[in-house]
N, C-alpha and C positions, 0 to 999 in steps of 0.2 A: 506493499499498500505505501504510495507516496507521502511524502509529507510536508508535501506544500512548503518548502525554507527556497530562501535562496542561497546558494550557494555560490557566486559572482557577484564583484560590481567593478564597472567600469568604469576608468576615469574620466571626464572628459573636461574641457576649457584650460584656461591658464594655469601655471602650477601645477596639473597634470590630474585634478578631479576640480571641481562642482567651483570654479573662479568666479572672478568678477564679472560680469556679464555675459554669464552664461545662461541667460533667458529663464532660469527656473523657479519656484518660489522661494522663500527664505525658509519654510518648513523644510525643502528637499537642500538649500543651503545648509541647514543643520546641520543633516544626514548626512552627509557629502564629507563638512567636516569631521565626525566622530567617526568616517568610515577612513579617511584617510590617516587622524588620529591614531584610532582601534587598533588595523590591522596592514599590516606589511603589504606594500606594493610590488608589483613586477612588472616586468614591461617583455611583451609578446610582441613580435612583431610592429615593433613599435606604436603599440596600447597600452597604455596602464590596468592592471587590474588587479583590486584586489579580493584576495580567496579569503570570506567568511566565514570559512570551515576550521579553520586555526582557535 
C-alpha cells in the first residue's frame, strides 16, 4: 500500500531553491527554506535535488 509521502524536492530559483522572485507564495517560500535548511542538497544533471527520506 502506498504511504503517500514526498521523497524528493527539486530546488528552483536563484541560490538553488525557492529564491526571491521565484513566484511562489510566502508559505511555499517558508517550506522551501525549511527543506534547504533541514536536508542536504545534491546536484543531479545540473538540477538541485533534496532527498527528504533521510
